C-alpha positions in Angstrom: 53.2 -84.4 13.1 56.2 -82.3 11.6 56.4 -80.5 15.1 56.2 -83.8 16.8 59.1 -85.2 14.9 61.2 -82.0 15.4 60.7 -82.4 19.2 61.4 -86.1 19.1 64.8 -85.5 17.2 65.8 -82.7 19.3 65.0 -84.8 22.5 67.0 -87.7 20.8 70.1 -85.6 20.4 69.7 -84.1 24.1 69.1 -87.9 25.5 72.1 -89.2 23.7 74.4 -86.2 25.1 73.1 -86.8 28.7 74.0 -90.6 28.3 77.4 -89.5 26.8 78.1 -87.3 29.9 78.0 -90.4 32.0 80.6 -92.3 30.0 84.1 -92.1 31.5 86.7 -89.8 30.1 89.2 -91.7 28.0 90.7 -91.7 24.6 88.9 -94.9 23.6 85.4 -93.7 25.0 85.9 -90.2 23.7 86.1 -91.4 20.2 82.7 -93.3 20.4 81.1 -90.3 22.4 82.2 -87.8 19.8 80.7 -90.0 17.0 77.4 -90.5 18.9 77.0 -86.7 19.7 77.7 -85.9 16.3 75.3 -88.1 14.5 72.5 -87.9 16.9 72.4 -84.2 16.8 72.6 -84.2 13.0 69.3 -86.2 13.0 67.5 -83.2 14.2 69.4 -80.7 12.7 69.0 -82.3 9.3 65.4 -83.0 9.7 64.8 -79.2 10.4 66.7 -78.6 7.3 64.5 -80.9 5.2 61.4 -78.7 6.4 62.9 -76.0 4.5 63.5 -77.8 1.4 63.3 -76.1 -2.1 61.6 -79.0 -4.0 60.6 -82.6 -3.4 63.9 -83.9 -4.6 65.6 -81.5 -2.1 63.2 -82.7 0.6 64.1 -86.4 -0.2 67.9 -85.7 -0.3 67.8 -84.1 3.2 65.7 -86.8 4.7 68.3 -89.4 3.4 70.9 -87.6 5.2 68.6 -87.9 8.4 68.2 -91.6 7.5 71.9 -92.2 7.4 72.6 -90.2 10.6 70.0 -91.8 12.6 71.2 -95.3 11.3 74.7 -94.4 12.4 73.4 -93.3 15.8 71.8 -96.7 16.3 75.2 -98.3 15.3 77.1 -96.4 18.0 74.5 -97.2 20.6 75.0 -100.7 19.8 78.7 -100.3 20.2 78.1 -98.7 23.7 76.0 -101.7 24.5 79.0 -104.0 24.3 81.6 -101.6 25.8 79.3 -100.1 28.5 77.2 -102.9 29.7 76.3 -101.3 33.0 74.1 -98.8 31.1 72.4 -101.3 28.8 68.8 -100.2 30.0 69.3 -96.6 29.1 71.2 -97.6 25.9 68.1 -99.9 25.1 65.7 -96.9 25.4 68.0 -94.8 23.2 68.3 -97.4 20.6 64.5 -97.9 20.6 63.9 -94.0 20.1 66.5 -94.1 17.2 64.9 -97.1 15.5 61.5 -95.5 15.7 62.7 -92.3 14.4 64.5 -94.2 11.6 61.3 -96.0 10.7 59.2 -92.7 10.6 62.0 -91.2 8.1 62.2 -94.1 5.9 58.2 -94.1 5.6 58.5 -90.4 4.8 60.9 -90.9 2.2 58.9 -93.6 0.7 55.8 -91.5 0.8 57.6 -88.5 -0.9 59.0 -90.7 -3.5 55.6 -92.0 -4.3 54.1 -88.4 -4.3 56.9 -87.3 -6.8 56.1 -89.9 -9.2 52.4 -88.9 -9.2 53.2 -85.3 -10.0 
């Protein structure tokens, strides 16, 4: 499961990058593109960091960062849906993956918190 999530988060970042490559270059679009690339790539980078956590508390904290970055990525994709409607199908797939990753991360956080309370 861990390796699957590592692969999915990396693929999510790359898929967002490929989408952003198609966005026309302009001052307005560039601001959104930069935000999406930053947040989507942060999902995978911080998930990988969580796998090297030094404690359960550290693991949870790192996953909370992943949660925030994933949610932010979905937000930017929602913005793109409104300003770049000609790519709504591709954006919808990216949003679906972002929401699935978000659900997995939230479930992992909740499990880690329950396990932490038991110990």
